[in-house]
N, C-alpha and C positions, 0 to 999 in steps of 0.2 A: 389339289397340292397345284401350285406355280413350277415350270423343269424351267434348270439351269441349264446353259451353254455357252463356253467357254468362246471363244474369239481362239483362228492356232495359234496366235502369241502369243493369250495370258495360256491357256495352253504347258508353251515353251517354256515358258515364263515360270509353269507350277512348274513338270516337269526339269527341267538347270535345279530349281531349287530348293531343287526335296533328293535330287542326284545329292548336291551339294553338299545338305549336313547330314546324308546319309556319308558323307568322310569325315563329316569334320569327334560325330561319337559314334558311337553304334546304338539305335533303339531310338537315336535325336528327328533319324525323317524322320518317320513313327509317330511322331508326338507334334509333330511339324505338320501330318496328312493329319493331327487330330483335329490340330485351332485350325488348318484351312475348313475342314468339313465344320468343326462348328460356327465362324463365318459366317460362310455357306447355308444354314440355317437359321444366323441367327436377321439373314436377310431375306431369306423368307418367310418368314414372317412379320418380316416389320420392313421391306422395304424402299417405304420412303422415312421412311426414320434418321436414313443416316445420310448429310449433311452433299448439295450438292458443288465437288468441284473447277464445275471443269463443264461449260453447258448446262447437256441433262444429264452428267455422268457423279456422280454418284459415290461416297468413297468409306466403306469400314476396317473399323483397324482392329488387323489381329490382334488374340490374346498374345504376351507369351513371346512374341516371335517380333522381331522389327520390317513390318510388311502392312498391305494393306489390301479389298480386294473393291478392286472399278471396277465399275457395275451402270446397268441401265436396266430400267425391266417396266414393264407394261401389265393388262393386266392378267398375260399369266403366259408371260417367258421372262426371268433375266435373262440378261445377254452380262456375264466380264470377258468386263473388254481389257485387264491388267491383274496380274497376280505382284506387288508390285514393292520393290523395296524399296521403305521410306525414305534408303539413300538421297536413288538413282534419281534424277532428272524427271518431275513430271511430263517435261513439250514432248519423252514418247512414247504415252499414251495414251496424252493429245490427238495425237501424227490423224489415230486406228481409228476415230469417229469419223 
């Protein structure tokens, strides 16, 4: 099974987004985390399935929430570059490459 590693910036985005959903509605942050986890599991099963969006970086859409997970992978590891709101400027995560 492939391991997953979040870059520090992606970890911060994920935590900030989870906190925002926590402030919006009771339990919504739990659903957000569940949907992100589900997306990561789909990536782990078939990482090459998702389209490349910038050089070698790929994007998987999160169900129910307007977020994408931007990642790269090699044979053993998936590296998450961003947990990104779909309305944000993608140039921000491209600089992490």
